[in-house]
C-alpha positions as CSV (number, residue, x, y, z in Angstrom):
1,M,70.3,67.0,88.7
2,P,68.1,65.6,91.4
3,I,70.7,66.2,94.2
4,I,70.6,69.8,95.4
5,I,73.5,71.2,97.3
6,N,72.3,73.7,100.1
7,L,75.8,74.7,101.2
8,D,75.0,78.4,100.6
9,V,72.0,78.1,102.9
10,M,74.0,76.6,105.7
11,L,76.7,79.2,105.3
12,A,74.1,82.0,105.6
13,R,72.5,80.4,108.6
14,R,75.9,80.1,110.3
15,K,76.9,83.6,109.1
16,M,80.1,82.1,107.7
17,S,81.9,83.0,104.4
18,L,83.0,80.5,101.9
19,T,86.6,81.6,102.6
20,E,86.3,80.9,106.3
21,L,84.8,77.5,105.6
22,S,87.6,76.7,103.2
23,E,90.2,77.6,105.8
24,R,88.6,75.7,108.6
25,V,87.9,72.6,106.5
26,G,91.2,72.6,104.6
27,I,89.6,72.6,101.1
28,T,90.5,75.0,98.3
29,M,88.0,77.8,97.5
30,S,87.7,76.5,94.0
31,N,86.7,73.0,95.1
32,L,84.1,74.4,97.6
33,S,82.8,76.7,94.8
34,I,82.3,73.7,92.5
35,L,80.5,71.9,95.3
36,K,78.4,75.0,96.2
37,T,77.2,75.5,92.6
38,G,76.2,71.9,92.2
39,K,78.9,71.2,89.5
40,A,80.7,68.5,91.6
41,K,80.2,64.9,90.5
42,A,81.1,63.4,93.9
43,I,82.0,64.3,97.4
44,R,84.2,62.3,99.7
45,L,82.5,61.3,103.0
46,E,85.5,62.6,104.8
47,T,85.0,66.0,103.2
48,L,81.3,66.0,104.0
49,E,82.0,65.0,107.6
50,S,84.5,67.9,107.9
51,I,82.0,70.4,106.5
52,C,79.2,69.2,108.8
53,A,81.5,69.4,111.8
54,V,82.5,73.0,111.0
55,L,78.9,74.1,110.2
56,D,77.4,72.0,113.1
57,C,74.9,70.3,110.8
58,Q,73.8,67.0,109.4
59,P,74.6,65.8,105.9
60,G,70.9,66.1,105.1
61,D,71.1,69.8,105.8
62,I,73.6,70.2,102.9
63,L,72.4,67.5,100.5
64,E,68.8,67.2,99.3
65,F,67.2,64.8,96.9
66,R,64.5,66.1,94.6
67,G,63.0,63.3,92.5
68,E,61.2,64.1,89.3
C-alpha cells in the first residue's frame, strides 16, 4: 500500500500512549490500532483533524505517500 501511516512515530515524538490518544480523541483502541497498523481502508477527515489537534501536528506528519 503506497500510503504509510506514521502514527506510531508521532506518538513516540509526543511521548504519548495509544491509550491516551484514544481517550483524548474519543476513538476506540481497536480503531486506532487498525489505523496504526495500516489496515484501515479510510479515515474520516474529522478523525484526522482530532488526531492532529491532540498530537499538535499536520496531516502530512501522519500520512505519507510512497509511490512505486
